[in-house]
Structures are given as C-alpha cells and as structure tokens.
C-alpha positions as CSV (number, residue, x, y, z in Angstrom):
1,M,17.0,15.4,10.5
2,L,17.9,14.9,13.7
3,N,18.1,11.6,14.2
4,R,19.8,9.2,17.2
5,R,23.3,9.5,16.3
6,H,23.2,12.9,16.1
7,F,21.5,13.9,19.3
8,L,23.9,11.9,21.6
9,G,27.1,13.2,19.5
10,G,25.8,16.3,20.2
11,L,25.0,15.5,23.9
12,A,28.9,14.2,24.0
13,G,30.3,17.2,22.8
14,I,28.2,19.5,25.2
15,G,29.6,17.5,28.2
16,A,33.4,17.8,26.5
17,A,33.7,21.0,25.6
18,A,31.0,22.6,28.7
19,P,30.6,20.2,31.5
20,S,29.0,23.1,33.4
21,V,26.5,23.5,30.8
22,A,25.4,19.9,31.0
23,L,25.4,19.7,34.6
24,V,23.2,22.7,35.0
25,T,21.0,20.7,32.3
26,R,20.9,17.9,34.3
27,A,20.0,20.0,37.4
28,L,17.2,22.1,35.7
29,I,15.6,18.6,34.2
30,A,16.0,17.2,37.7
31,D,14.1,20.1,39.1
32,A,11.2,20.1,36.7
33,V,10.8,16.2,36.9
34,A,10.7,17.4,41.3
35,Q,8.2,19.7,41.1
36,T,5.7,17.7,38.9
37,P,4.9,15.1,41.0
38,T,1.6,14.0,39.3
39,A,3.0,13.5,35.8
40,K,2.2,10.1,34.5
41,R,4.7,7.4,33.6
42,G,2.6,5.3,31.5
43,I,2.7,4.5,28.0
44,A,0.0,6.6,25.7
45,W,-2.3,4.0,24.0
46,R,-4.8,5.5,20.8
47,N,-6.8,3.1,18.5
48,W,-6.2,3.5,14.6
49,S,-8.2,6.3,13.8
50,G,-6.9,8.3,16.9
51,V,-10.3,8.9,17.9
52,Q,-9.9,7.2,20.9
53,Q,-6.9,7.3,23.6
54,C,-5.5,6.8,26.9
55,T,-2.7,7.0,29.2
56,P,-3.4,3.7,31.5
57,A,-1.0,3.1,34.6
58,A,0.1,-0.4,33.2
59,R,0.5,-2.0,29.9
60,V,1.2,-5.6,30.4
61,A,1.1,-8.8,27.8
62,P,1.3,-12.2,29.4
63,A,2.9,-14.9,27.6
64,D,0.8,-18.0,29.2
65,I,-1.8,-18.2,31.5
66,A,-0.4,-18.5,34.5
67,E,0.8,-15.3,33.8
68,L,-2.4,-13.8,32.7
69,Q,-3.6,-15.2,36.2
70,E,-1.2,-13.5,38.6
71,L,-1.4,-10.0,36.5
72,L,-5.4,-10.4,36.8
73,A,-4.9,-10.3,40.6
74,S,-2.5,-7.5,41.0
75,T,-2.7,-5.4,38.2
76,P,-4.2,-1.7,38.5
77,T,-8.1,-1.8,37.3
78,P,-10.2,-1.1,35.4
79,I,-8.6,-3.9,33.2
80,R,-9.3,-3.5,29.8
81,P,-7.9,-6.1,26.7
82,V,-6.6,-4.8,23.9
83,G,-6.3,-6.3,20.2
84,A,-5.3,-4.2,16.9
85,G,-7.0,-1.0,18.0
86,H,-9.1,-0.8,15.0
87,S,-12.5,-0.5,17.1
88,F,-14.0,2.7,17.0
89,T,-15.9,3.0,20.2
90,A,-14.0,3.6,23.7
91,L,-13.8,-0.2,24.5
92,V,-10.2,0.2,25.3
93,P,-9.5,3.6,27.1
94,T,-8.8,3.0,31.0
95,D,-6.8,4.7,33.3
96,G,-6.0,1.1,34.9
97,T,-4.3,-1.8,32.9
98,I,-4.4,-2.3,28.9
99,L,-3.6,-6.0,28.5
100,S,-2.2,-7.1,25.1
101,L,-2.8,-10.8,23.8
102,S,-0.2,-10.4,21.1
103,R,2.2,-13.0,22.9
104,L,-1.0,-15.5,23.2
105,S,-1.0,-16.2,19.2
106,G,-0.9,-19.0,17.1
107,I,-2.2,-22.7,16.2
108,V,-2.4,-24.6,18.9
109,A,-3.8,-28.2,17.2
110,H,-6.3,-29.2,14.4
111,D,-8.6,-32.0,13.3
112,P,-8.4,-32.9,10.0
113,D,-11.6,-35.0,9.9
114,T,-14.2,-32.3,11.5
115,L,-12.0,-28.9,9.9
116,Q,-12.1,-27.6,13.2
117,V,-9.1,-25.7,14.9
118,E,-7.8,-24.4,18.0
119,I,-5.9,-20.9,18.0
120,R,-4.9,-18.6,20.7
121,A,-6.8,-15.8,21.0
122,G,-4.3,-13.1,20.3
123,S,-3.6,-14.0,16.7
124,R,-4.1,-11.6,14.0
125,L,-6.3,-12.7,11.1
126,S,-4.0,-11.5,8.6
127,D,-1.6,-14.6,10.1
128,L,-4.1,-17.2,10.1
129,G,-4.4,-17.6,6.2
130,A,-1.4,-19.2,5.3
131,P,-1.0,-21.7,8.1
132,L,-4.8,-22.5,7.9
133,E,-3.9,-23.6,4.3
134,A,-1.0,-25.4,5.2
135,I,-3.2,-27.5,7.5
136,G,-5.9,-28.3,4.8
137,Q,-8.4,-25.7,6.4
138,A,-9.8,-22.0,5.5
139,M,-12.2,-20.0,7.2
140,V,-15.8,-20.1,6.7
141,N,-16.1,-16.2,5.9
142,M,-13.9,-13.0,6.6
143,P,-14.1,-8.9,6.9
144,D,-12.7,-7.0,4.3
145,I,-10.0,-6.0,6.8
146,D,-7.9,-8.8,8.4
147,E,-5.8,-6.5,11.0
148,Q,-7.9,-7.4,13.6
149,V,-7.0,-10.0,16.6
150,L,-9.4,-13.0,16.9
151,A,-10.5,-12.3,20.3
152,G,-11.3,-8.9,19.5
153,A,-13.1,-9.7,16.4
154,L,-15.2,-11.8,18.3
155,A,-15.7,-9.7,21.1
156,T,-17.6,-7.0,18.7
157,C,-19.2,-9.7,16.1
158,T,-16.9,-8.3,13.5
159,H,-18.5,-9.8,10.1
160,G,-17.9,-10.3,6.4
161,T,-20.5,-10.4,3.7
162,G,-22.8,-13.1,2.4
163,A,-26.8,-13.0,2.8
164,G,-26.3,-17.1,3.8
165,L,-23.3,-16.5,5.9
166,G,-23.1,-15.7,9.8
167,A,-20.6,-13.3,11.6
168,M,-17.3,-14.5,12.6
169,P,-18.5,-16.0,16.2
170,T,-21.2,-18.5,14.7
171,T,-18.1,-20.5,13.6
172,V,-17.1,-20.6,17.5
173,E,-17.4,-24.2,18.8
174,A,-15.8,-24.0,21.8
175,L,-13.8,-21.1,23.8
176,Q,-11.3,-20.7,26.6
177,L,-12.0,-17.8,29.0
178,V,-10.1,-16.7,31.8
179,S,-12.1,-14.7,34.4
180,P,-11.6,-11.7,36.4
181,N,-10.5,-13.6,39.4
182,G,-8.3,-15.7,37.2
183,E,-10.7,-19.0,37.1
184,I,-10.4,-20.6,33.8
185,I,-13.3,-21.9,32.3
186,E,-14.1,-24.0,29.4
187,C,-17.1,-23.8,27.7
188,D,-19.0,-25.0,24.8
189,R,-22.9,-25.5,24.1
190,D,-23.1,-28.1,26.3
191,N,-20.3,-27.2,29.1
192,N,-21.0,-24.1,30.8
193,A,-23.5,-23.3,28.0
194,E,-24.6,-19.7,29.3
195,V,-21.0,-18.8,29.5
196,F,-20.4,-19.7,25.7
197,Q,-23.3,-18.1,25.0
198,A,-22.6,-14.9,26.3
199,A,-18.5,-15.4,25.6
200,R,-18.9,-15.3,21.9
201,V,-19.7,-11.7,21.7
202,S,-18.8,-10.3,25.0
203,L,-17.1,-7.1,24.4
204,G,-14.6,-8.3,26.5
205,A,-16.5,-7.5,29.6
206,L,-16.5,-11.1,31.0
207,G,-12.8,-11.5,31.4
208,V,-9.9,-12.7,28.8
209,L,-10.5,-14.5,26.0
210,T,-7.3,-17.1,25.4
211,Q,-8.3,-19.8,23.2
212,V,-10.7,-20.7,20.5
213,R,-12.3,-23.5,18.6
214,L,-13.3,-22.5,15.0
215,Q,-15.1,-24.5,12.8
216,N,-13.6,-24.0,9.2
217,I,-13.9,-25.7,5.5
218,A,-11.5,-27.0,2.9
219,P,-9.1,-24.5,1.3
220,H,-10.7,-23.0,-1.6
221,Q,-10.0,-20.4,-4.8
222,S,-12.4,-17.2,-4.9
223,R,-13.4,-15.8,-8.0
224,R,-13.5,-11.8,-7.1
225,E,-15.2,-9.4,-9.6
226,S,-16.0,-5.9,-8.8
227,W,-17.6,-3.4,-11.3
228,I,-18.8,0.2,-11.5
229,L,-22.7,0.6,-12.1
230,P,-25.1,3.5,-11.7
231,F,-26.5,3.4,-8.5
232,E,-30.3,3.0,-9.2
233,E,-29.3,-0.1,-11.3
234,L,-27.6,-1.5,-8.5
235,L,-30.5,-1.3,-6.3
236,E,-32.9,-3.0,-8.6
237,N,-31.1,-5.6,-8.8
238,A,-29.4,-5.8,-5.3
239,D,-31.5,-8.6,-3.4
240,H,-30.9,-10.9,-6.5
241,L,-27.1,-10.2,-6.3
242,A,-26.7,-10.7,-2.7
243,D,-28.9,-14.1,-2.8
244,S,-27.0,-15.6,-6.1
245,N,-23.8,-15.2,-4.9
246,R,-21.9,-16.8,-2.0
247,N,-20.4,-13.2,-0.9
248,F,-21.7,-9.7,-2.0
249,E,-21.6,-6.3,-1.0
250,F,-21.5,-3.1,-2.4
251,Y,-20.5,0.7,-2.1
252,Y,-22.3,4.2,-2.7
253,I,-19.9,6.7,-4.0
254,P,-21.2,10.0,-2.4
255,F,-22.3,12.6,-5.1
256,S,-21.7,10.3,-8.2
257,G,-25.1,8.9,-8.7
258,M,-22.4,5.5,-9.2
259,A,-21.8,2.3,-7.1
260,L,-19.0,-0.6,-7.0
261,A,-20.3,-4.0,-6.6
262,D,-18.2,-6.6,-5.7
263,T,-18.7,-10.5,-5.6
264,H,-17.0,-13.6,-4.3
265,N,-17.7,-17.2,-5.2
266,F,-15.7,-20.5,-5.5
267,T,-14.0,-21.6,-8.6
268,D,-11.7,-24.2,-9.8
269,E,-9.7,-21.8,-12.2
270,P,-6.2,-21.3,-11.5
271,A,-5.3,-17.9,-10.0
272,H,-5.2,-14.8,-12.1
273,S,-5.7,-11.1,-12.2
274,T,-7.0,-8.4,-14.3
275,E,-5.2,-5.0,-13.5
276,R,-6.4,-4.0,-9.5
277,E,-7.1,-0.7,-8.8
278,D,-5.6,0.4,-5.2
279,P,-8.9,1.4,-3.2
280,N,-6.6,3.8,-1.0
281,E,-5.8,5.7,-4.6
282,M,-9.4,5.6,-5.4
283,V,-10.6,7.1,-1.6
284,E,-7.4,9.8,-2.1
285,L,-9.3,10.5,-5.9
286,L,-12.4,11.1,-4.3
287,R,-11.4,13.4,-1.5
288,Q,-9.4,15.8,-4.7
289,V,-12.6,15.6,-6.6
290,R,-14.5,16.6,-3.2
291,D,-11.8,19.6,-2.7
292,W,-11.8,20.6,-6.2
293,L,-15.5,20.5,-7.1
294,G,-17.3,20.5,-3.8
295,W,-18.7,23.7,-4.7
296,S,-20.6,22.3,-7.7
297,P,-22.5,19.3,-7.0
298,W,-23.9,18.9,-10.5
299,L,-20.4,19.5,-12.0
300,R,-18.7,17.5,-9.3
301,E,-21.4,14.1,-10.5
302,K,-20.6,14.8,-13.6
303,V,-16.9,14.3,-13.7
304,L,-17.1,11.2,-11.3
305,S,-19.8,9.3,-13.3
306,T,-17.8,9.9,-16.5
307,G,-14.3,8.8,-15.2
308,M,-16.3,6.0,-13.0
309,G,-18.3,4.8,-16.1
310,R,-14.8,4.1,-17.9
311,I,-13.0,1.8,-15.2
312,D,-13.1,-1.9,-16.3
313,K,-14.4,-5.0,-14.3
314,E,-11.8,-6.0,-12.4
315,V,-11.5,-10.3,-11.5
316,V,-9.2,-11.8,-8.8
317,V,-8.7,-15.4,-8.7
318,E,-6.8,-16.9,-5.8
319,S,-6.7,-18.3,-2.1
320,S,-10.0,-17.1,-0.2
321,W,-8.0,-15.5,2.3
322,R,-6.0,-13.5,0.1
323,N,-9.4,-12.4,-1.7
324,Y,-11.3,-11.1,1.1
325,A,-9.3,-8.3,2.8
326,S,-7.9,-5.2,1.2
327,E,-5.3,-3.0,2.8
328,R,-7.0,0.3,4.3
329,N,-3.9,2.9,4.5
330,V,-6.4,6.1,4.4
331,R,-7.7,6.5,8.0
332,F,-11.1,7.1,9.0
333,N,-14.0,6.9,11.6
334,E,-16.9,5.2,11.0
335,M,-20.8,4.2,12.3
336,E,-22.4,1.0,11.1
337,Y,-25.6,-0.2,11.7
338,H,-27.0,-3.4,11.3
339,L,-31.0,-3.4,9.9
340,P,-33.1,-6.0,9.3
341,R,-32.7,-7.0,5.7
342,E,-36.1,-5.6,4.5
343,Y,-35.4,-2.1,5.3
344,G,-31.7,-1.8,4.1
345,L,-32.2,-0.1,1.1
346,Q,-34.9,1.9,2.0
347,A,-32.6,3.4,4.9
348,L,-29.7,3.7,2.4
349,R,-31.9,6.3,0.2
350,E,-32.8,8.3,2.7
351,I,-28.8,8.2,4.1
352,R,-27.9,9.1,0.7
353,D,-30.5,12.2,0.1
354,T,-29.4,13.5,4.0
355,I,-25.5,13.3,2.6
356,E,-26.4,15.0,-0.7
357,K,-28.5,17.8,0.5
358,N,-26.8,18.5,3.8
359,Y,-23.1,17.4,3.6
360,P,-21.1,18.3,0.6
361,D,-17.9,17.6,2.7
362,V,-18.4,13.7,2.6
363,F,-16.3,11.7,0.1
364,F,-15.8,8.0,1.6
365,P,-18.2,5.5,0.1
366,I,-20.9,4.1,2.1
367,E,-20.6,0.1,2.5
368,V,-23.8,-2.4,2.2
369,R,-23.1,-5.9,3.4
370,Y,-25.4,-8.6,4.1
371,V,-25.3,-10.9,7.4
372,A,-26.9,-14.1,8.3
373,A,-29.1,-14.4,11.4
374,D,-27.9,-16.3,14.5
375,D,-28.8,-16.8,17.8
376,I,-25.8,-15.0,19.9
377,W,-27.5,-13.1,22.6
378,L,-25.4,-9.9,22.0
379,S,-25.0,-10.4,18.2
380,P,-26.6,-7.6,16.2
381,F,-27.6,-10.2,13.8
382,Y,-29.6,-11.8,16.4
383,Q,-32.6,-13.9,15.1
384,R,-33.0,-11.7,12.0
385,D,-31.5,-11.4,8.1
386,T,-29.2,-8.1,8.2
387,C,-28.3,-5.5,5.7
388,S,-25.3,-3.7,7.4
389,I,-24.8,0.0,6.3
390,A,-21.4,1.9,7.4
391,V,-20.8,5.1,6.9
392,H,-17.2,7.0,7.0
393,R,-15.5,10.4,7.6
394,Y,-11.5,11.0,7.1
395,Y,-9.9,11.2,10.3
396,E,-8.8,14.5,10.1
397,E,-12.6,15.8,9.8
398,D,-14.9,16.4,12.3
399,H,-17.4,13.3,12.2
400,R,-20.0,14.3,14.5
401,A,-22.6,16.1,12.6
402,Y,-22.5,13.8,9.9
403,F,-22.9,10.6,12.3
404,E,-25.9,12.8,14.2
405,A,-27.9,13.5,11.2
406,V,-27.4,9.4,10.0
407,E,-28.1,7.8,13.5
408,P,-31.7,8.7,13.5
409,I,-32.3,7.0,10.3
410,F,-30.4,3.8,11.4
411,R,-32.3,3.7,14.6
412,K,-35.7,4.4,12.7
413,Y,-35.4,1.2,11.0
414,Q,-34.4,-0.9,13.9
415,G,-30.7,-0.6,13.8
416,R,-28.3,-2.4,16.3
417,P,-25.0,-0.9,16.1
418,H,-21.8,-2.5,15.6
419,W,-19.9,-3.2,18.9
420,G,-17.0,-1.4,17.6
421,K,-18.5,1.3,15.5
422,L,-19.4,5.0,16.8
423,N,-22.9,5.5,18.3
424,S,-24.5,7.4,20.8
425,L,-26.8,4.7,22.5
426,T,-27.1,3.5,26.2
427,A,-28.2,0.7,28.6
428,A,-31.9,1.5,28.2
429,D,-31.7,1.6,24.3
430,F,-29.4,-1.6,24.3
431,A,-31.5,-3.6,26.4
432,G,-35.0,-2.7,24.1
433,L,-33.0,-4.2,21.0
434,Y,-31.2,-7.1,22.4
435,P,-34.1,-10.1,23.6
436,Q,-31.5,-11.4,25.8
437,W,-29.9,-8.5,27.3
438,Q,-30.6,-9.4,31.0
439,Q,-29.3,-13.0,30.9
440,F,-26.2,-11.7,29.1
441,T,-25.8,-8.7,32.2
442,R,-26.8,-11.6,34.6
443,V,-23.6,-13.8,33.4
444,R,-21.4,-10.6,33.5
445,Q,-22.7,-9.6,37.1
446,Q,-22.0,-13.6,38.1
447,L,-18.3,-13.4,36.4
448,D,-17.0,-10.0,37.3
449,P,-19.4,-8.6,40.4
450,D,-16.2,-6.1,41.0
451,G,-16.3,-4.5,37.6
452,K,-12.7,-5.2,37.1
453,F,-13.0,-5.1,33.4
454,L,-15.5,-2.3,32.8
455,N,-14.0,1.1,32.0
456,P,-16.3,4.4,31.9
457,Y,-17.7,3.4,28.2
458,L,-18.8,0.0,29.3
459,K,-20.4,1.2,32.5
460,R,-22.6,3.4,30.3
461,V,-23.1,0.5,28.0
462,F,-24.3,-1.8,30.9
463,G,-25.9,0.8,32.9
464,V,-23.7,0.3,35.8
465,S,-23.2,3.3,38.3
C-alpha cells in the first residue's frame, strides 16, 4: 500500500538524490497544465448509487441565512440544493453550483404542549431520533432509510409505511424558504398559503428550505415483527395486515415463492429482541443463489423456499426511531411508483410474472408499502390512499431493461413515480397525473422567473425550454 507518508518520503528522496529529475518532473507537470486551459477544477459529486454524477463549478455550504443570501446572488447557476444523495433521479446534477445544507442543522426550539419542534432543514433524519426523545417527542412515522437530510426527504415526499399514516410532508406545520432572489419567506396554512402548499413537496425548485416546524407525537416503544410466509398466503392477508397494524410492509423475494412481512405497533413492553438477521447479508445471499442457480428457476425456488421456511420470526422492541430504519450497505438503483391502493396487489402479480418470465438476473426483493392520502399539490399521494411498489437492481448491473419492462405496468394502473426514484416521465405526463400541477408551476415561475434552480432534468420535468 502506498500511503501518504511513503509518497511524500519518495518525493523527498527524489529531490535529495536527483534534483534534476525533480525539476524536469515539475516542468512537465506545469507544461501539461498550461496546455489544458479547459480543465475543470471543481470537485466531482455523485449520488449514493453512482447513477447520477456531475462536476459543478462550485460547491458551497453556507453557515447561516445571511451567507446563503450572498451565495444565491453570486454563485454560478443552475443552483441545486443537495442532501445525502439518496435520490436516484437527476435532481442534483449541475454544472453550476451544488449547495449543501450540512451546516444548517439541529433543533432550534420546541413546544412541550403541542409537541411541535423547529428543526433546521439540513438535519439528517438519523441525527434526530435521540435529541427528539430527550425533549419528549418522536416523529409520527419514518422511512426505512434514515440517512436522508430533512429538506431532501420533504422535497421528494419521502414516506414510511402505514395505511393510516401520511408521508413525511404531512407533518409539516410551517417552514422557512429562501427564494432564488434571496427573500426569506415564512409560510404556513394561513400565511403565504400557496407557497406553503408548493414548498412542502417542491423538488428543490422553489429555493432553499432552511427551517421546518414539524408536528410530532410522544416517544413510544415499538414492537416490530418480521416473518417469512408463502407469497400467495401473504397476498390473501395483505389488506387485513395493512388495516390492523400501525405500520405494515412486505417484500416479495423473486424466484422464491416466499415473502417477508413486517409490522410495527405501539407497546409498553421493555426493550428486548430475538436474534436479528442482517438484511445486507440476506441480499448478498440472494445474489449468490442467483449466480449459482440462475440456470434453473425451479431449483432456485426450491432452495430459497426451503431455506426461508426455516427462518424464525424476528421480534424487536425498542424506541420507534431505532426500530424504523435499517442500514443499507448493498447499493442499488430503484424505481418506485405509487398506485391507487385498490390496484396495488394486482399490479404486483403482473410485475412478478414479468420478472420471472424474462429477468432471471433479478434478485433484489420487491418492496410494498401503504400510505394514506393527503392534500399536498405535488405529493404522489394527493387525494388517494396508496400502495407503493419499489423495484431495485444491484448498482453494478444495468437496470434499464428491467425498469423499462416494469414501468408500463405501473403506468397502466395510474401510478405516480416517487420523485426521488428513476422514471421516464415528462412534463405532459406529470400534468395529467397531478390535478394541481398548473398551480405549482405558477408558484415556481413567480419565485424563480429566471430558472436559477432549474437544472436540465427539472427543465424536462416542468416543460421549460
């Protein structure tokens, strides 16, 4: 291994033993730089899976609102706010400026009577559980990955699961937005109400979200139960499980005939746990079985169903914020669509048939969640209870053919794509899916008439030439 100390020592040795070599080397480097006038000096950015990348002219991280306002007036455009990079769509890539909210984080204030809290929008979800518990609060619901930054989670309408629970933006009571021209806008349902409606799910197209007031609940213990069962048996009971548990989701394991069910419910039990399975190890095992037995779907299913049938039920009781999220170390690319709940299981059957007839390389589980309707303009759950279905492909494998085969099924059942997950839709498609689309685009045009926050992807989304 050539570490930094050895490298510097080697340079020192060259300089001491052969100064002419060092001089020639420096001259060659200088000459190469001089002959490359267009070389970029920016720091490259890539998202978690690597499917989105760019080298912006500038990367900035303001420490306060005043510095943010100065940067909005002077930094190269397009300007794109960035969080944790857990979105798969091209929301961030720009040759202008990437603006990080990492220095605008933490709890600002809280109300013990209303259980509301003011939080800076650059806070990571994973950093909020313990501080909230310390002040007697907990989030109403959480997603199964908690690495996201709050602003990004709201901008893309990140959600957990629960038939009676809305996505994260439904818990927003007020927010502070700094518009592209530097204006500080405070808004809620009564003040700047249209901006509030648009900014709760905005794709980061209205400016920079800097502070949020969330409605929380009291801290609680959560009992999480996970168990394996035959896929057909799960489908027969899915609606009942969704309606009889606070949180319910399930995963279909391709080429196995089996599914994993997962429920959460409040409990007064003390914290305890059975032996836990590592989900990352499980995914790696599924990949190995694919590699070994992909030539025989029958044998592959026999091996997987037999092995999974021997896995015991897993029970974990602990604070809700510890129980919701799981660590995802196996990277992937993802497509997720939100369908009217009544069509979800039918669509899932078609997706399963498509995969198992045509895509034997697929091994990642298919994730199914439930989310309640809301009234937010660009929420995929606008005015309809939803069944969300997500398909994944290992990040080193080409996802395009698989996703292109599944997407028509999602669209057949009036699906709306997750704003942070891969899809092929354009402005005309979105206008047909969202009843308040024109209202949102009008507010966007008012706040950013010059398109300072529109990268090429968002221009396509909003139909801006």
